[in-house]
C-alpha positions in Angstrom: 72.7 84.1 81.6 74.1 82.2 78.7 72.6 85.0 76.4 74.3 87.6 78.6 77.3 85.8 78.6 77.3 85.3 74.8 76.7 89.1 74.3 79.5 89.9 76.7 82.0 87.6 74.8 81.0 89.0 71.7 81.5 92.7 72.9 85.0 91.6 74.4 85.9 89.8 71.1 85.1 92.9 68.9 87.2 95.1 71.4 90.0 92.8 70.8 90.8 92.2 74.5 89.4 89.6 76.9 90.6 90.1 80.5 90.5 87.2 83.0 88.5 89.5 85.4 85.8 89.9 82.9 85.3 86.1 82.6 86.3 85.1 86.2 82.6 85.0 87.4 81.9 82.5 84.8 84.0 79.8 86.9 84.8 81.8 90.0 88.0 83.5 91.4 91.1 82.2 93.0 91.7 82.5 96.8 94.4 84.9 96.1 92.2 87.2 94.1 89.3 86.9 96.8 91.9 87.8 99.7 92.8 91.0 97.6 89.2 92.0 97.2 88.4 91.2 101.0 91.3 93.6 101.8 89.6 96.1 99.8 86.4 95.6 101.7 88.2 95.5 104.9 89.8 99.0 103.8 86.2 100.2 103.0 85.2 99.5 106.5 83.7 96.0 106.6 84.4 94.1 109.9 81.7 91.4 109.6 80.1 89.5 106.5 77.1 87.5 105.7 77.3 87.1 102.1 80.2 87.3 99.3 79.7 86.9 95.7 81.1 87.1 92.3 78.6 88.0 89.6 78.5 89.9 86.3 82.2 91.0 86.7 81.6 92.5 90.1 82.4 91.4 93.7 79.3 91.8 95.9 79.7 92.0 99.7 77.1 92.4 102.4 77.9 92.8 105.9 78.6 95.4 108.7 80.9 98.0 109.7 82.2 98.2 113.2 79.5 100.8 114.4 76.8 98.5 113.3 75.8 100.1 109.9 74.9 97.5 107.3 76.7 97.7 104.0 75.8 96.4 100.7 78.6 97.0 98.2 79.7 96.1 94.8 83.3 96.4 93.8 85.2 96.0 90.5 86.9 92.5 90.3 90.0 93.8 88.7 91.0 96.5 91.2 88.6 96.4 94.1 87.3 100.0 93.3 83.8 101.0 94.6 80.9 100.5 91.9 77.8 100.8 94.3 77.0 101.0 97.9 74.1 101.1 100.1 74.1 101.8 104.1 71.6 101.4 106.7 71.6 101.6 110.4 71.6 98.2 111.9 73.1 96.0 114.5 75.9 93.3 114.0 74.3 89.9 114.6 76.3 87.4 116.6 76.1 84.9 113.7 77.9 87.2 111.2 81.4 86.3 110.2 84.5 88.2 111.1 87.3 88.4 108.3 89.3 85.7 110.3 86.1 83.5 110.2 85.6 84.0 106.5 89.3 82.8 106.0 88.5 79.8 108.2 85.5 78.9 106.3 87.3 79.3 103.0 90.3 77.2 104.3 87.7 74.3 105.3 86.1 74.6 101.8 89.5 74.3 100.0 90.3 71.4 102.1 87.1 69.7 100.6 88.3 70.4 97.1 87.1 74.0 96.4 89.6 75.7 94.0 87.6 78.7 92.5 85.2 80.6 94.7 81.7 82.0 93.5 80.1 82.9 96.8 79.8 82.5 100.4 76.5 82.9 102.4 76.2 82.7 106.4 73.4 82.5 108.6 72.7 81.7 112.2 73.2 77.9 111.7 75.5 77.2 108.7 77.8 78.8 106.0 77.6 77.8 102.3 80.4 78.2 100.2 80.0 77.7 96.4 82.5 77.5 93.3 84.4 74.9 91.5 86.6 72.1 92.3 90.0 71.1 90.9 88.1 69.1 88.3 86.1 72.3 87.3 82.9 70.6 88.6 80.4 72.8 90.5 80.7 72.2 94.3 78.7 73.5 97.3 80.2 72.8 100.7 78.0 73.5 103.8 79.6 74.1 107.1 78.2 74.3 110.6 78.4 78.1 111.7 79.7 77.5 115.1 82.2 74.6 114.6 83.1 75.1 110.9 82.8 71.2 110.6 81.5 70.2 107.2 78.1 69.2 107.2 77.8 68.4 103.4 79.4 68.6 100.2 77.2 68.6 97.0 78.4 68.4 93.4 76.5 69.7 90.4 76.8 68.2 86.9 
């Protein structure tokens, strides 16, 4: 990753521009940016989610449409435009998160000190939200899937 980031920074420096979106995934994105991207995902057709992430300058989303089709999509961080998509017939699991539940999970994570978001991952029992706190330290917040109660907070050096 460091090698890739170094090459990316060198290329951006040579081009004379460094956008915040190009570097955003190094330290996550703000809630405002994530809300904008989630609106793009909703416009695309997502109704339920199990994984969101920011990686390599892209917003990666996995979830379902209302009709049950499983979606795996990458969008551009800067404008939410579609970069890649995969679809397959599936069924929406009960444990998947609605847009409102994603917001609720992010609210709980922010209450625990999350400032910049890198990812969210949900399964039958819990939700993990990864990112960076106000002190720029890596933080992982684990929530109970049903109650959204905080089960644990882990800080990385």
